[in-house]
C-alpha positions in Angstrom: 0.0 0.0 0.0 1.3 3.4 -0.9 1.7 5.8 2.1 2.6 9.5 2.3 6.3 10.2 2.0 8.3 12.4 4.3 10.2 13.9 1.4 9.9 17.4 -0.1 7.7 17.6 -3.3 9.6 18.8 -6.3 7.8 20.4 -9.3 9.3 20.8 -12.8 7.2 23.3 -14.8 6.7 23.4 -18.5 8.5 20.2 -19.4 8.2 19.8 -23.2 6.7 16.5 -24.3 7.2 15.6 -28.0 4.3 14.4 -30.1 4.7 12.3 -33.2 4.1 15.3 -35.6 6.9 17.3 -34.1 4.9 19.6 -31.8 5.5 19.7 -28.1 3.0 19.8 -25.3 3.7 21.3 -21.9 3.6 19.3 -18.7 4.2 20.0 -15.0 5.8 17.0 -13.2 5.3 16.5 -9.4 7.4 14.0 -7.5 8.9 13.4 -4.1 12.5 14.4 -3.8 14.8 11.5 -2.8 16.3 11.9 0.6 19.6 10.5 -0.7 19.5 12.6 -3.9 19.4 9.5 -6.1 16.8 8.9 -8.8 13.8 6.8 -7.7 11.1 5.2 -9.9 7.4 5.5 -9.2 4.1 4.8 -11.0 2.8 7.8 -12.9 -0.6 9.4 -12.9 -1.3 11.5 -16.0 -4.0 14.2 -16.2 -4.4 16.0 -19.6 -6.6 19.1 -19.5 -7.8 22.0 -21.7 -8.5 24.0 -18.5 -5.0 25.1 -17.7 -2.7 22.7 -15.8 -1.2 25.4 -13.7 -4.2 26.0 -11.4 -4.6 25.8 -7.7 -6.8 22.7 -8.0 -4.3 20.9 -10.2 -1.3 21.8 -8.0 -3.2 20.5 -5.0 -3.9 17.2 -6.7 -0.3 17.0 -8.0 1.1 17.4 -4.5 -1.4 15.0 -3.0 -0.4 12.1 -5.3 3.3 12.9 -5.2 3.2 12.7 -1.4 1.7 9.2 -1.7 4.3 7.6 -3.9 3.3 8.6 -7.4 4.7 10.9 -10.0 1.9 13.2 -11.1 2.0 14.7 -14.6 -0.4 17.6 -15.4 -0.4 18.4 -19.1 -2.1 21.1 -21.3 -3.7 19.5 -24.3 -2.7 20.7 -27.8 -3.4 24.4 -28.4 -4.2 25.2 -24.8 -2.2 26.8 -22.1 1.6 26.4 -22.8 1.2 23.6 -25.3 2.0 24.0 -29.0 -0.6 23.8 -31.8 -4.2 24.7 -32.3 -7.0 23.5 -30.1 -9.5 21.5 -32.1 -11.8 20.0 -29.4 -11.4 16.2 -29.3 -9.3 16.0 -32.4 -5.7 14.8 -31.9 -6.5 13.6 -28.3 -6.2 9.9 -29.4 -2.6 10.1 -30.7 -1.5 12.9 -28.3 -2.8 10.8 -25.4 -1.0 7.7 -26.6 2.3 9.7 -27.0 1.9 11.3 -23.6 1.4 8.0 -21.8 4.3 6.4 -23.5 6.5 9.4 -22.8 5.6 9.2 -19.1 6.5 5.5 -19.1 9.9 6.1 -20.6 11.1 8.8 -18.1 13.9 7.9 -15.6 11.5 8.7 -12.7 8.9 6.3 -14.0 8.6 2.6 -13.2 6.7 2.1 -16.5 3.2 1.9 -15.1 0.9 4.8 -16.1 -2.6 5.6 -15.0 -4.8 8.4 -16.1 -7.4 10.6 -14.3 -9.8 13.4 -15.2 -13.3 14.7 -15.3 -15.6 15.6 -18.2 -13.4 16.6 -21.2 -10.3 15.2 -19.4 -12.3 12.0 -19.1 -13.1 11.8 -22.8 -9.4 12.3 -23.7 -8.6 9.2 -21.6 -11.0 7.1 -23.6 -9.7 8.4 -26.9 -6.2 7.5 -25.9 -7.1 4.1 -24.4 -8.7 2.8 -27.7 -5.3 3.4 -29.3 -3.9 0.8 -26.9 -0.8 2.4 -25.4 1.2 -0.5 -24.0 2.0 1.2 -20.6 -1.5 2.3 -19.7 -2.5 0.3 -16.7 -5.7 2.0 -15.3 -8.0 4.9 -15.6 -10.2 7.0 -13.3 -12.8 8.6 -15.5 -15.4 11.0 -14.0 -18.6 12.6 -15.5 -17.6 11.6 -19.0 -19.7 12.8 -22.0 -20.8 10.2 -24.5 -20.1 9.9 -28.2 -21.6 12.4 -30.6 -25.3 11.7 -31.4 -25.8 9.9 -28.1 -26.7 12.7 -25.8 -27.7 14.9 -28.7 -29.4 12.4 -31.0 -30.7 15.0 -33.5 -27.1 15.6 -34.6 -27.1 19.3 -33.8 -25.0 20.4 -30.9 -26.9 22.1 -28.0 -26.7 25.9 -28.2 -25.3 25.6 -24.6 -22.3 23.8 -26.0 -21.3 27.1 -27.6 -20.7 28.5 -24.1 -18.1 25.8 -23.6 -16.5 26.5 -27.0 -16.3 30.2 -26.1 -14.8 29.3 -22.7 -11.9 27.3 -24.3 -11.3 29.7 -27.2 -7.7 30.7 -27.4 -5.1 29.5 -25.1 -6.6 30.5 -21.7 -10.1 30.3 -20.2 -12.3 33.1 -21.4 -14.7 35.0 -19.1 -18.3 33.7 -19.5 -20.0 36.9 -18.2 -18.5 38.8 -21.1 -21.3 37.5 -23.3 -25.0 38.1 -23.2 -26.0 34.5 -23.5 -29.7 35.2 -23.6 -29.3 37.1 -26.8 -27.0 34.4 -28.2 -29.6 31.7 -27.6 -32.3 33.7 -29.4 -30.1 34.1 -32.5 -30.9 32.3 -35.8 -29.6 30.7 -37.8 -27.7 28.3 -35.6 -24.7 28.4 -38.0 -23.8 32.0 -37.1 -24.7 31.8 -33.4 -21.0 32.1 -32.7 -20.9 35.6 -34.3 -23.7 36.7 -31.9 -21.3 35.5 -29.1 -18.6 37.8 -30.5 -16.2 35.4 -32.2 -15.9 33.0 -35.1 -15.6 29.4 -33.8 -14.7 27.0 -36.6 -15.5 23.9 -34.5 -19.1 25.1 -33.9 -19.7 25.7 -37.6 -18.2 22.3 -38.5 -20.5 20.5 -36.1 -23.6 22.4 -37.4 -22.6 21.5 -41.0 -22.2 17.8 -40.2 -25.7 17.0 -39.0 -25.4 13.3 -39.9 -23.1 10.7 -38.3 -20.5 10.8 -41.1 -16.7 10.4 -41.2 -16.2 13.8 -39.7 -17.2 12.5 -36.3 -15.2 9.2 -36.3 -12.2 10.6 -34.4 -14.5 11.7 -31.6 -16.1 8.3 -31.0 -15.0 5.8 -28.4 -18.1 4.0 -27.2 -18.1 1.6 -30.2 -14.5 0.6 -29.4 -14.5 -0.8 -25.9 -13.1 -4.1 -27.3 -9.9 -2.3 -27.8 -9.5 -1.3 -24.1 -7.7 -3.6 -21.8 -7.4 -1.8 -18.5 -9.4 -1.6 -15.2 -11.5 1.6 -15.0 -13.1 3.4 -12.1 -16.2 5.1 -13.5 -17.6 8.0 -11.4 -20.6 10.3 -12.0 -23.7 11.8 -10.3 -27.4 11.2 -10.7 -27.8 14.9 -11.4 -25.0 15.2 -13.9 -26.2 16.8 -17.1 -24.1 14.2 -18.9 -24.9 11.4 -16.6 -25.8 8.9 -19.3 -22.2 8.5 -20.5 -20.8 6.9 -17.3 -23.3 4.0 -16.9 -23.0 3.4 -20.7 -19.3 3.2 -20.4 -19.4 0.9 -17.3 -21.8 -1.6 -18.9 -20.0 -1.4 -22.2 -16.7 -2.3 -20.6 -18.1 -5.1 -18.5 -19.5 -6.7 -21.7 -17.0 -5.8 -24.4 -13.6 -5.0 -22.9 -10.6 -6.6 -24.6 -10.1 -9.4 -22.0 -12.0 -11.1 -19.2 -9.6 -9.5 -16.7 -10.5 -6.0 -17.9 -14.2 -6.8 -17.9 -14.0 -7.9 -14.2 -11.9 -4.8 -13.4 -14.7 -2.3 -13.9 -16.1 -0.3 -10.9 -18.9 2.3 -10.9 -19.7 5.0 -8.4 -22.9 7.1 -8.7 -23.8 9.6 -6.1 -26.2 12.5 -5.3 -24.2 15.2 -7.1 -24.0 17.0 -10.5 -21.3 17.4 -13.1 -18.6 18.6 -10.6 -17.1 15.7 -8.6 -14.5 16.6 -5.9 
C-alpha cells in the first residue's frame, strides 16, 4: 500500500513533451525528492486538460499524489495553455494521449506503469487514448464523461449551450463567461452563425452544425463503439444529477461486456452519487 512520504515535493514546470508530428505539449511534473538525492522510480498518474494545468486545483492534486508515492504529470492539451498547436476539441486527443502516456513510461523517474485521471473533457481524452492501446496504460479513473456524438444529442445538432463551452476554451486561456449576453445568443438564428452573436468565429461550432449526420467527420471523436480495444481496469464516477450522466453508466456496462479481456471486464467499478457534473 502506498503511504505518504516524508520527502519534499519537487515540481518541474513546462517540461516539453514531444508528439509524433513534431509539436511539443507542456507538462508539469510533481514528484517526491529522494532523501539521498538518487533517482527513484514511481508509478505515474497523468492528467491531460484544456482547463490550464497550472491552477490551484491541479497543483493541490499533484502534491497529493506525489506525497503518496506517485509521479503526477499535469499536461495542457494541444493548443491550450503552454502547449503548441491549435486546439480543435477532441481531435488529436487519441494520438496525443498515446504519445503522452508512452513518454511518461519512458522517463527515468517512472517505473513504467501509467494511470490516467480526469473529469468531463479530461475524461473523454482518456478514452480516446485508451482505444489506441498504449502499452504502458494500466488503469483509468474517468469521471462525469460525456458520450459519443449523437448519443446525448441524437438529432445531430449540438446544443446551443455547448457554444458556451466553446467560447470558454477559445484561445489558449479560459475566457470569461460573463463577457457574453447568452440570452441574446440563444435567441439568435440561424444556428450556424450563433458564434458571431457571441462575439467570435468558432470553426468547430460551424463544422458540427454543417455535419448534422453521423458521417466520417465524427469518427475521431467516437470511443463507445471501441471498448473491445480497451484492456485496463476503470473506475467510472458520475452523479445522478450530472447533465451528462448517461455517459458513465453506458461506459461501465460497455466495458463489463466488451472490454478486450475477461480480466479487464472484471476490473470495472462504478460510483454514482447525489451530485451533479462537478465531482470533488
